[in-house]
Every structure is written in C-alpha cells, then in structure tokens.
MIMIKE-875789 format. One record per residue (C-alpha): residue in three letters; y, x, z. Coordinates in steps of 0.25 Angstrom, whole numbers, plus 5000, padded with zeros to 4 digits. Layout:
# MIMIKE-875789
AlaYXZ...
//
This chain:
# MIMIKE-875789
Unk500050005000Unk501450044997Unk502550035008Unk503049905002Unk501649855002Unk501549885017Unk502749805020Unk502149685012Unk500849705019Unk501549705033Unk502349585030Unk501149505025Unk500349555037Unk501449515047Unk501549375040Unk500149335039Unk499349425049Unk499549325061Unk499149205052Unk497849275047Unk497549315062Unk497549175066Unk496749125054Unk495749245056Unk495449195071Unk495349045066Unk494349095055Unk493449145067Unk493749295065Unk493549375078Unk494849425084Unk494349575083Unk494249555068Unk495549485065Unk496349605062Unk495349665053Unk495149545045Unk496649525044Unk496849665039Unk495749645028Unk496449515024Unk497749585021Unk497049695014Unk496249605006Unk497549525002Unk498349644999Unk497249704990Unk497049584982Unk498249494981Unk499749514978Unk500749534990Unk501849454983Unk501049324984Unk501849204990Unk501749195005Unk500849075005Unk499849124995Unk499749255002Unk499449185015Unk498449105009Unk497749225003Unk497749295016Unk497149175023Unk496049165013Unk495749315013Unk495649305029Unk494749185029Unk493849245019Unk493749375028Unk493549285040Unk492349215033Unk491749345029
//
C-alpha cells in the first residue's frame, strides 16, 4: 500500500470496524477470533474491490465478506 492507500484503509477501518465487530459476535464468532476475522475481512475487501465505492456499497460488501468468513 502507498501512503494514500494507508490513509484510506485507516479511515474505512475506523468507520466500519465497530459495526463489523458487533456483527461478528452476533454471527457467533468467539471473542478471541473477532479481531483476526475483521482484519481478514478488510484485507479481502482491499485486495478484490475498489476503494472508491460509495459508502453503502462498501459497507454491504464488507458485511457480506465478514458473514462468509464467520460461516467458514
């Protein structure tokens, strides 16, 4: 990642991280695994999808990725 990419990642992480943590626990993920799965979720998003998607679309994809990781 470049410096600008780091700033984008940080802002997305701060905005959506708390919501994803709550959802991960609701999906039945053990507390000790939540942070690892959240990190994997963001990594998966940033390696496969554009960072300039609108907010709602990005959130929806992050939630979908998280849900699939919790099921696995």
